[in-house]
C-alpha positions in Angstrom: 112.0 129.1 95.4 111.2 126.6 92.5 108.2 127.3 90.3 105.2 125.2 91.3 104.6 122.7 88.5 101.5 120.8 87.3 102.4 117.2 87.0 100.5 114.4 85.4 101.7 110.9 86.4 100.7 107.8 84.4 101.2 104.2 85.5 99.6 100.8 84.9 99.6 99.5 88.5 97.6 100.4 91.6 98.6 103.6 93.3 96.5 102.9 96.3 97.4 99.2 97.1 100.9 98.6 95.8 104.1 100.1 97.3 104.8 102.7 98.4 107.3 102.8 95.5 109.7 105.4 94.2 106.9 107.5 92.7 104.9 107.7 95.9 107.9 109.0 97.9 108.9 111.5 95.3 105.5 112.9 94.2 104.2 113.1 97.8 107.2 115.2 98.7 106.6 117.4 95.7 103.0 117.8 96.7 104.1 119.1 100.1 106.4 121.6 98.2 103.4 123.1 96.5 103.4 121.2 93.2 100.1 119.8 91.8 100.2 116.1 91.3 97.6 114.0 89.5 98.3 110.3 89.1 96.3 108.1 86.7 96.4 104.4 87.8 95.0 100.9 87.1 93.3 98.6 89.5 95.9 95.8 89.3 94.5 93.6 92.1 90.9 93.5 90.9 88.5 90.6 91.5 87.6 89.2 88.1 84.0 89.0 86.7 81.7 87.3 87.6 82.8 87.4 91.2 82.8 91.2 90.9 80.8 93.5 88.5 82.0 93.4 84.9 82.4 97.2 84.7 85.0 98.8 86.9 83.7 102.4 86.9 85.8 105.5 86.9 87.0 106.5 90.4 88.8 109.4 91.9 90.4 110.1 95.2 91.7 113.4 96.6 94.4 114.0 99.1 96.0 110.5 98.8 99.0 109.9 101.1 100.8 106.6 101.1 104.2 107.5 102.4 103.7 110.9 104.0 100.6 111.6 106.0 100.1 115.2 104.9 100.7 114.6 101.2 98.1 115.7 98.6 98.0 113.5 95.5 94.9 113.3 93.4 94.4 109.8 92.0 92.2 109.1 89.0 91.3 105.6 87.8 89.7 105.3 84.4 87.0 102.6 83.8 87.8 99.1 82.5 86.3 95.6 82.3 87.3 93.2 85.0 88.3 90.4 82.6 91.9 88.9 82.8 93.8 89.6 79.6 91.2 92.2 78.5 91.3 94.8 81.2 94.6 96.3 80.2 93.6 96.4 76.5 90.4 98.2 77.4 92.4 100.6 79.6 94.5 101.8 76.6 91.3 103.3 75.2 89.9 104.6 78.5 93.2 106.1 79.5 93.3 107.9 76.1 90.0 109.6 76.9 90.8 110.3 80.6 94.2 111.7 79.7 92.7 114.1 77.2 90.2 115.3 79.8 92.8 115.7 82.5 95.2 117.5 80.1 92.5 120.1 79.2 91.7 120.5 82.9 95.1 120.5 84.5 97.3 121.9 81.7 100.3 119.8 82.8 103.8 121.1 82.3 105.4 117.6 82.5 103.9 114.1 82.0 105.8 111.4 83.9 105.3 107.9 82.6 105.8 104.6 84.4 103.7 102.4 82.1 103.9 100.2 78.9 100.4 99.7 77.7 98.9 102.9 79.1 102.2 104.6 78.2 101.1 104.6 74.6 98.2 107.0 75.0 100.4 109.0 77.4 103.0 109.5 74.7 100.3 110.3 72.1 98.9 113.0 74.4 102.4 114.4 75.1 103.1 114.7 71.3 99.7 116.2 70.5 99.7 118.8 73.2 103.5 119.4 73.2 103.9 118.3 76.8 107.4 117.0 77.7 107.2 113.4 78.7 109.7 112.0 81.3 110.0 108.2 81.2 110.9 107.2 84.7 112.3 103.7 84.6 112.2 101.7 87.9 112.0 98.2 86.3 112.8 96.5 83.0 109.2 96.7 82.2 108.7 94.1 79.6 110.1 91.4 81.9 107.2 92.0 84.3 104.6 90.9 81.7 103.2 87.5 83.0 102.7 85.9 79.6 106.0 84.9 77.9 104.3 85.1 74.5 103.6 88.8 75.0 107.0 89.8 76.2 108.5 90.4 72.7 105.7 92.8 71.9 106.1 94.4 75.3 109.8 94.9 74.6 109.0 96.7 71.4 106.6 99.0 73.1 109.2 99.7 75.8 111.8 100.4 73.2 109.4 102.8 71.4 108.6 104.7 74.6 112.2 105.0 75.6 113.3 106.3 72.2 110.5 108.9 72.0 110.5 110.3 75.5 111.8 113.8 76.0 114.0 112.6 78.8 114.6 109.2 80.5 115.3 108.8 84.2 116.6 105.7 86.0 116.9 104.6 89.6 120.3 103.0 89.0 123.1 102.9 86.4 122.4 99.3 85.4 118.9 100.3 84.4 120.3 103.3 82.5 122.5 101.0 80.5 119.5 98.8 79.8 117.4 101.8 78.6 120.2 103.1 76.4 120.7 99.6 74.9 117.0 99.8 73.9 117.6 103.1 72.2 117.1 105.8 74.8 119.2 108.8 74.0 122.2 109.1 76.4 122.2 112.9 76.0 118.7 113.0 77.5 119.1 110.5 80.3 119.7 110.9 84.1 120.0 108.7 87.1 118.5 109.5 90.5 118.9 106.6 93.0 116.3 105.2 95.3 116.1 106.8 98.8 114.9 106.3 102.3 113.4 108.4 105.1 116.3 108.5 107.5 114.2 109.8 110.4 111.4 107.2 110.0 113.8 104.3 109.5 116.4 104.5 112.3 118.4 102.0 114.4 116.9 103.5 117.6 113.4 102.4 116.7 111.7 100.2 119.4 111.6 96.5 118.5 109.9 95.2 121.6 106.2 95.4 120.6 106.6 93.6 117.3 108.8 90.9 118.8 106.4 90.4 121.7 103.4 90.2 119.3 105.0 87.4 117.3 106.3 85.5 120.3 110.0 86.1 119.6 112.3 85.6 122.6 115.1 88.1 123.4 117.8 85.6 122.2 115.9 84.6 119.0 117.7 85.6 115.8 114.9 86.9 113.6 115.2 87.0 109.8 112.8 89.4 108.2 111.4 89.6 104.6 109.0 92.3 103.6 107.2 92.9 100.4 105.3 91.0 97.6 105.7 87.3 97.7 106.8 86.5 94.1 107.6 83.0 93.0 111.2 84.1 92.6 111.5 85.8 96.1 113.8 83.0 97.3 112.1 82.3 100.6 111.8 78.6 99.9 115.6 78.4 99.9 115.7 80.3 103.1 113.2 78.0 104.7 115.2 74.9 103.6 118.3 76.6 105.1 116.4 77.2 108.3 116.1 73.5 108.9 119.9 73.3 109.3 120.2 76.2 111.7 119.6 76.3 115.5 116.0 76.5 116.6 116.3 80.0 117.9 116.7 81.3 114.3 113.3 82.3 113.1 111.7 83.8 110.0 109.2 86.6 109.8 107.5 87.1 106.4 105.6 90.4 106.1 103.6 90.6 102.9 101.4 88.6 100.6 101.4 87.5 97.0 101.3 84.6 94.5 103.8 82.4 96.4 102.2 82.6 99.8 100.2 79.4 99.7 103.1 77.4 98.3 105.3 78.8 101.1 102.8 77.9 103.8 102.6 74.4 102.5 106.4 74.2 102.5 106.5 75.4 106.1 104.3 72.5 107.1 106.2 69.9 105.0 109.5 71.0 106.5 108.1 70.8 110.0 109.2 74.4 110.7 106.0 75.3 112.7 106.3 78.4 114.8 109.8 79.1 113.5 108.2 80.7 110.4 105.6 83.5 111.0 103.4 84.8 108.2 102.3 88.3 109.3 100.5 89.2 106.1 100.5 92.6 104.5 101.0 95.4 107.0 100.4 99.2 106.7 103.5 101.1 105.6 103.3 103.1 108.9 104.2 99.8 110.7 107.4 99.1 108.6 109.8 100.9 110.9 108.7 98.9 113.9 108.8 95.6 111.8 112.3 96.3 110.7 113.4 97.3 114.2 112.4 93.7 115.3 114.8 92.2 112.7 118.2 90.9 113.3 118.9 90.2 109.6 116.9 91.4 106.6 116.5 89.4 103.4 116.6 90.0 99.7 117.9 86.6 98.6 115.7 86.3 95.5 116.5 84.3 92.4 118.6 86.1 89.8 116.4 86.4 86.6 115.4 89.0 84.0 113.2 90.8 86.5 115.5 90.9 89.5 118.9 91.5 87.8 118.3 95.3 87.4 116.3 96.0 90.6 117.3 98.0 93.7 114.1 97.9 95.8 113.3 100.7 98.2 113.0 98.2 101.0 116.7 97.5 100.8 117.5 101.0 101.8 114.8 100.9 104.5 116.5 97.7 105.9 119.9 99.5 105.8 118.7 102.8 107.3 117.3 100.7 110.2 120.8 99.6 110.9 120.2 96.0 109.8 122.6 93.7 107.9 121.1 92.6 104.6 121.5 89.1 103.2 121.1 89.4 99.4 121.5 87.3 96.3 124.2 88.4 93.8 121.9 90.8 92.0 123.9 92.8 89.4 122.0 96.1 89.8 122.1 96.0 93.5 125.8 95.1 93.7 126.7 98.0 91.4 124.8 100.5 93.5 125.8 99.1 96.9 129.3 97.4 96.7 130.3 94.8 99.3 131.5 96.3 102.5 128.4 98.6 102.9 126.2 96.3 105.0 124.9 93.9 102.4 126.3 90.3 102.4 126.0 88.9 98.9 125.7 85.2 98.9 125.2 82.8 95.9 122.6 80.1 96.4 125.3 77.5 97.4 126.5 79.7 100.2 123.2 80.8 101.7 123.3 78.5 104.8 127.0 79.4 105.4 126.2 83.1 105.3 123.3 82.7 107.6 125.5 80.9 110.0 128.0 83.7 109.8 125.2 86.2 110.6 124.4 84.4 113.9 127.4 86.2 115.3 126.2 89.5 117.0 129.5 91.2 116.2 129.1 90.5 112.5 125.6 91.8 112.5 126.6 94.9 114.4 129.4 95.7 112.0 127.3 95.2 108.9 124.4 97.1 110.4 126.6 100.1 111.1 128.0 100.0 107.6 124.5 99.9 106.2 123.2 102.9 108.1 126.3 104.9 107.2 125.8 104.2 103.5 122.2 105.4 103.5 123.1 108.6 105.5 125.7 109.4 102.8 123.7 108.6 99.6 120.0 107.9 100.2 118.2 110.8 101.9 114.8 111.2 100.2 114.8 115.0 100.7 118.1 115.4 98.9 117.0 113.1 96.1 113.7 115.0 95.8 115.7 118.2 95.3 117.4 116.5 92.4 114.1 115.2 91.0 112.4 118.6 91.3 115.3 120.3 89.5 115.1 117.7 86.7 111.4 118.3 86.3 112.0 122.0 86.1 114.5 121.5 83.3 112.2 119.1 81.5 109.3 121.5 81.8 111.5 124.1 80.1 111.9 122.0 77.0 108.2 122.4 76.0 107.8 123.5 72.4 
């Protein structure tokens, strides 16, 4: 049996509200295997002052479970100021003090970093206390910085963290190439792909309740998108294509985000009415039923600096549910899931044509079967957690 580890996880997004992402699935499983997991996070979706108090006080939660009900993750949120543009800068200092305190208390054997700004105090702590730091790369981080003027600096910070981590870990080969191009050592790099809970997301899940709740008829072809509504999510193009498709083709959008109001306005201007349903953000526990209600799942986002490397967890959840996936030609995703495995890759010019093709039940059934088979072969979270656990044990063994 593997030695129980003490793990300190650092990120600069909200552990409680965003996701579940890669880290939730992996660390919750590790907590169930007896490892101690403490995650330090940042309140990303805060209400700015003066609509909320200026000071966001330190907060702590025990026994947090986002993906697995019995998980035991401790989440600590250092204080900051609720001022846009200032909150993250303040957090660099407050994370420094909090990480020092937690390191003395926890005596972590591995520090796992997902952050840029708060990754700097994490690396400083790792060096000072001789704690191996694993940089787990699930995005090209500097591309997520909203202000274009700050991205050059963010890229330099990302380069510095990648070069100085004890080990780097990536969720796909395209991101590993990206990290090594920024200077990460190839001799201290690994890739462990994203996974899916094959029991929770299954083709046999019952679709009736969700379809009934949203007024979908038995012969409706329901396109489903889940997740954060970024401006580049590509749903505006899907809505335009919907105009040219038969009226029984409908769109269910499950999530919220910055593009929501614009998409609602587009729904009205295109006269789509009840053909488009905005269901809002739903608990993760409802996702298997939501995907069961789908006939086709969507990831037809714009190809840009943010999306070209990504392989979102939701894609594998779509596939494990036995659904065909209509996706843009995203290089990272195409490399991980080649054509013929349940994903139909369509350039923007072929979106409507591909949707028309997916109106054929036989096409959907074939692609859905291919998708499920792929996830069964490559994407079981338990097997991937075995790999992650073994890597953490090796990294822990490199402590000076």
